[in-house]
N, C-alpha and C positions, 0 to 999 in steps of 0.2 A: 503489498499498498507508500505507495510517493504520491511525495505531495505535488504540486501541480500549479506553477507559479501562468501569472497567464498577460501580470503588466507590470510594471517597475514602477509607475509615473505613474500612481494614483495621487493628488493634490485636488481634497477639498475644501470648503469651509460645511462642516456640519453641527450641529442639534441633535448634543446627547438625551435621546426618548430614554433611555434603562438602562439602567447597572443593570450588567448579568452573571456577576466575579468577581471580585474581589481576592487578591493573595493577606493573608496574616503576615509570612514573609516577606514577604516585597512588594518590590512598587508593580506588578501585575496584575491587568485584571481585564476585560471583555466585557462592551457596551456593546446596544445598538445603538446606533444613531442614523439618526433623517436628516436626506443632505436636501440643499432649496428646492428641488422639486416634491418633494415629505416620498423619498423611495426612504429604503431600511436601508440600512447593511450593519454586520456585524463585524466591530474594531474589537483587536486582540494588541497588547502589546507592554510592554516589561515597564514604559515609561508611564500611563495612562489612571497608576492608580492619583494622584491626587487631583484628575478630570475627572472624578468619578459621584458627577452630579444628574440627577436631570435636570434640559433644557441650557445648558451648559451651551454655550454654545462655543469651537475649534477648529483652528485650523491640523489636518491632521494630512501625513505626510507617510506613504508608505508602496504598500505591494499587497496586489489582489491577490487570494492562493484560493486552490479548492481543495482544501482537506481535506482524504479518505474519510475521516468518523463526526467529521462538525463544518460540515461543505464550504461556501462561499463564505470569504470575507476579507478578512483589513488586516498581514500585518505592517500595524503602524510601527515608525523609526525617529518620528521628531511628532511631537506635535505643542501646539499652540496655541495659551486661551485666547478668544477674540471678544476685545470689550467691547460693554456696547454703550453709542452713547448716550453723558448722561447730561440732564440738565441742570440738577438743583444739586444742592453742595453732599447733600446725602446718597445721593441718584450716585456714587459718584464715589462713597467713604462704600459705596456697599460695597464695588465692585471691584472696589481696589483691592477690600478684608477677600476679596473671593481671591488674589491672587498668588501665586504659592508664593510662600517667605516672607509679603508683605505685613499680615497679620492685622489687626485692628487697632493697631496701636502706631505704628508708621501710616496708617493710611485716615487719621483724626486729622495731620496734619497742624497739631501740636506736639 
């Protein structure tokens, strides 16, 4: 049972629809995400745990592959948060709090 790689150039902005699985020992996670047209895909990778939150917008760079056990999925190589434009200071603080390694204290502008 070999894994078939179809395309190496997956690069899309997606929205996390559901957290499927998160590792307790590492940064690995599996997420169901929706692209801009609403098509659902499964994204897996070792750098996804910090982004495992429904409604989170991400730019995922990786490759599409067909696993004999799990079917079609995107193997993420790089993931970046996509921040929404916020109009009020409270919204900006809320978005910054969600960025890994920023947190509430750094985001509060105090």
